[in-house]
C-alpha positions in Angstrom: 17.9 27.2 17.9 17.4 26.5 14.2 18.9 23.8 12.1 22.3 24.2 10.6 22.8 24.2 6.8 24.6 20.9 7.1 21.8 19.4 9.1 19.3 20.5 6.5 21.4 18.9 3.7 21.4 15.6 5.7 17.6 15.7 6.0 17.2 16.4 2.2 19.5 13.5 1.4 17.6 11.2 3.7 14.3 12.3 2.1 15.8 11.7 -1.4 16.9 8.2 -0.4 13.4 7.4 1.0 11.7 8.7 -2.1 14.0 6.6 -4.3 12.8 3.5 -2.4 9.1 4.5 -2.1 6.2 3.5 -4.3 3.7 5.9 -2.7 3.9 9.2 -0.9 1.0 10.4 1.2 0.7 13.9 2.5 -1.2 14.4 5.9 -2.0 17.6 7.7 -0.7 16.7 11.1 -1.8 19.9 12.9 -3.0 19.1 16.4 -1.3 15.8 16.6 0.9 15.2 19.7 4.4 13.6 19.6 2.9 10.5 21.1 0.3 10.3 18.3 2.9 10.7 15.6 4.9 8.0 17.3 1.8 5.8 17.3 1.4 6.4 13.5 5.0 5.5 12.9 4.6 2.3 14.8 1.5 1.3 12.8 3.3 2.0 9.5 6.4 -0.1 10.3 4.8 -3.5 9.6 3.8 -2.2 6.2 7.2 -0.8 5.3 5.9 2.7 5.7 7.8 5.7 7.1 6.3 8.9 8.6 8.5 12.0 8.2 7.6 15.3 9.7 9.6 18.0 7.9 9.4 21.4 6.5 7.8 21.8 3.0 10.9 23.6 1.8 13.1 20.6 2.6 10.7 18.2 0.8 10.7 20.6 -2.2 14.4 20.3 -2.3 14.2 16.5 -2.0 11.8 16.2 -5.0 13.6 18.8 -7.1 14.8 17.0 -10.2 12.8 13.9 -9.5 10.1 13.9 -12.2 8.2 11.0 -10.5 7.6 13.2 -7.4 7.2 16.7 -8.8 3.4 16.4 -8.7 3.6 16.6 -4.9 4.4 20.3 -5.1 0.7 21.5 -4.9 0.3 19.6 -1.6 3.3 21.2 0.1 1.5 23.9 2.1 0.7 24.0 5.8 1.8 21.6 8.4 2.6 18.3 6.7 3.7 14.8 7.6 4.8 12.6 4.8 4.0 8.9 4.6 6.5 7.1 2.3 5.6 3.5 1.5 7.8 0.9 -0.2 6.0 -2.3 0.7 2.4 -3.1 1.3 0.6 0.0 0.0 -2.9 -1.2 0.9 -1.8 -2.1 4.4 -0.1 1.2 4.9 -3.2 3.1 3.8 -5.3 1.0 6.0 -3.0 1.8 8.9 -3.2 5.5 8.2 -7.0 5.3 7.9 -7.3 3.4 11.2 -5.0 6.0 12.8 -7.2 8.9 11.5 -10.3 7.2 12.7 -8.9 6.6 16.2 -7.4 10.2 16.6 -10.0 12.1 14.6 -7.3 14.8 14.1 -5.3 14.4 10.9 -6.5 14.8 7.4 -5.1 13.3 4.2 -4.4 16.1 1.7 -3.5 13.7 -1.1 -0.9 11.3 -2.4 1.2 10.3 -5.3 1.4 6.8 -6.7 3.3 5.9 -9.9 3.4 9.5 -11.0 -0.4 10.0 -10.5 -1.7 12.4 -8.0 -4.4 10.7 -5.9 -7.5 12.3 -4.4 -8.8 11.4 -1.0 -11.5 9.2 -2.6 -8.9 7.3 -4.6 -6.8 6.8 -1.5 -9.8 5.4 0.4 -10.6 3.1 -2.6 -7.1 1.6 -2.5 -7.3 1.2 1.3 -10.5 -0.7 0.9 -9.0 -3.3 -1.4 -8.3 -6.7 0.1 -4.7 -7.4 1.3 -2.2 -9.2 -0.9 -2.4 -12.2 1.4 -6.2 -12.4 1.1 -6.0 -12.1 -2.7 -3.4 -14.8 -2.9 -5.5 -17.1 -0.7 -8.5 -16.5 -3.0 -6.4 -17.4 -6.1 -5.0 -20.5 -4.4 -8.5 -21.6 -3.4 -9.7 -21.1 -7.0 -6.8 -23.0 -8.5 -7.3 -25.8 -6.0 -11.0 -26.1 -6.9 -10.1 -26.2 -10.7 -7.5 -28.9 -10.2 -9.9 -30.9 -8.1 -12.5 -30.8 -10.8 -10.0 -31.7 -13.5 -8.7 -34.6 -11.4 -12.3 -35.9 -10.8 -13.0 -35.5 -14.5 -9.9 -37.5 -15.5 -10.7 -40.2 -12.9 -14.2 -40.4 -14.3 -13.1 -41.3 -17.9 -11.7 -44.8 -17.1 -14.6 -45.5 -14.7 -17.1 -44.5 -17.4 -15.4 -46.7 -20.0 -15.4 -49.6 -17.5 -19.1 -49.1 -16.8 -19.9 -49.0 -20.5 -17.9 -52.2 -21.2 -19.6 -54.0 -18.2 -23.0 -52.8 -19.4 -22.2 -54.0 -22.9 -20.9 -57.3 -21.6 -24.0 -57.8 -19.4 -26.4 -57.1 -22.3 -24.7 -59.4 -24.6 
């Protein structure tokens, strides 16, 4: 039993809504993945505000039609595709997909689209290898803390230096 026209329209509307909220779209060839494995991927993506949608390419074409930001996905819409749509932690979502692919050894990333730019597999791997937002913020906080400590020590040293100079001058005189 196929999908009804109304059901297809609902799927297209849902995809349009997801695309409107997403910053990144990733296209995976999901051939050979079981339902359990797709569910595992979806679970891994949830913590990074990512969604995995398995749908026909024609429905995705309808969803991106008229959306200039997403038009560049068209060349990737061939074969059996799962679409990863991310609106949160892009690096974390890509790391989750990469870990999933390493564990299952079944799916392959065809490409992705980020801020209107089509991403190659190498670019996707480069983004996935970047440190997380939390790690970067911790490094920045650590650097700022070190700078403020040095400034505070420098400011504290000024009166001490003057006091030592005055004492030395008084002792010599």
